[in-house]
C-alpha positions, 0 to 999 in steps of 0.5 A: 493385891498389893498397892505399887508404892511410889517414891514419895511414900514412906516405907514405914509409918508409925500410927499414933492412935487415940481410940476414944477420939470421936466417940469410938472412931480412932479405934476404927479408924487404926484398922482402916488405916492399917489395912490401906498402909499394907495394901501399899506395902507399907508397914504399919506400927500402933502407938496408943495414947492414954487418957493420962499420958496422952500422945506424947509418951506414943509419940516418943516410943513411936521415935524410940523405935525409929520412926520417921513418920509419926500419923496421928489418928485423932483430933486436934486435942490428941494430936497436941501434945505429941508435936514437941516430941515430933519436932525435936525428932524432925519428924513428919506428921501425918493427920488422920482425921478420927476427933470431934474436931479435925481443924488441921486436917481440913487445913491440909486438906484431907478427906473426912473419911479415914481411907481416903485420908490415908491414901490421901497422905500417900500422894501428899509431898513433904512441907514445913509448916508454921505452930504456935506456942503459947507460953512453953506448949505448941499448938497447931490450930488455935488459942482460946481465951474467955467464952470460947475456951469455957465452950471447950471446957465444957464440950471436953466434959459433954461431947463423949457420944456427942460429937459435933452436937457437943460444941453447940450445946456448949456454946449455949452453956458458955453463952449463959455463964460466960462474961466479958473481960477487961484485956489489954492485947499487944503485938510488936511492941505495940499496944492493938486493943484494950478494953472488954472482951467476951472472947479473944482466939488467936489461931494459926490456921482457917476457922470452919464452920461452928468456929466460922468468924468473920476472920475466916481465911485470915490465918496462913499456917506458912505466913509467920503470923497469927491471926487473932480474933477478938469479939467486944463486949456489947448488950446482944449477947444473944447474937453471939451464936450468929457470929460463931455460924458466920452469920451476917447482920445489918444492925448496928448495936451487934457484936464488933470483931477486931482482928489483927495479924502479927508474929506474936501477941500477948494479953493481960487478962484483968482476971483470971479466964479460960484458956484452951489449946486447940480444943483441949482445956488448959489452965486459967491464967491472967497473962498469956505470951503467944508466938508464931514458930514459922516452919517448925514442923514437917507435915504432908499436906497441902499447906496454907491452901485456903490463903489468897491476897483477895481474903487474907489480912492486909500484910500491913497487920494493921487492926481491922474492925469488923462492924455488921459485917462492914470491915474498916481499917483502924489506923 
């Protein structure tokens, strides 16, 4: 027996599906999503991604067919290539978590189980969310350079069938291979960091377990800024795993964490470094221009739900240095 469709709900939804996402969860997710939508009397059409073309061609096909709601069944890496086409059409994005990494879905508040996520999306208002742009590519979650990007490249190669465990194993491998790199990071014409870094992450949304730096909660996709977390070079490299897991220590010799919030960042490295966008490895680079695009995309969900004045970084944008878990404002 069909469910009653409410006024906030769409008449039709285009499902952009990555059948390989999450070790096959994407394919199963499509069948479950379509079943729920049709139970509500909502037309559901499927547009499958491909390893060669990614999600962009599928999204373009859906938009050409007249779709105004594009719901992506997959993870953050599946979604990213489709962002530009969705933005250009001013279509509404819905995210159904079916990948290995589902940071954006978690940020928006979606339940982890596909059926529950679809029913939840149908209840959500449409709002606008910030996106980031790294050189000429859009991203919704984060850009990483150095060690974290190396880990993403290793995980991309090995994650099929391993799920989140792939990121743990990739982190261990990256710790053995990663090297600190001299970088200069500028924001609004000022140098906010100059020195060696093991990794730097520019985030648009909160980071979750396995990526849970002490800066968690400081990125807000509705405030027109990006948040950068920099792990400085230090002798105790082995303890970086503890930082990644969010563990706190009192020992003063552990890695220092430097944070800053700004509308845009320019990063110049002393050599080419690994770069990833939304968990997917891209080309190596020495210079990056990363900027926030406020309210750039329409989404279903609770935008900025993790942000609060008590956990957010100072709105002055001053750099915060965290040493052994203790914040100190750098004037």
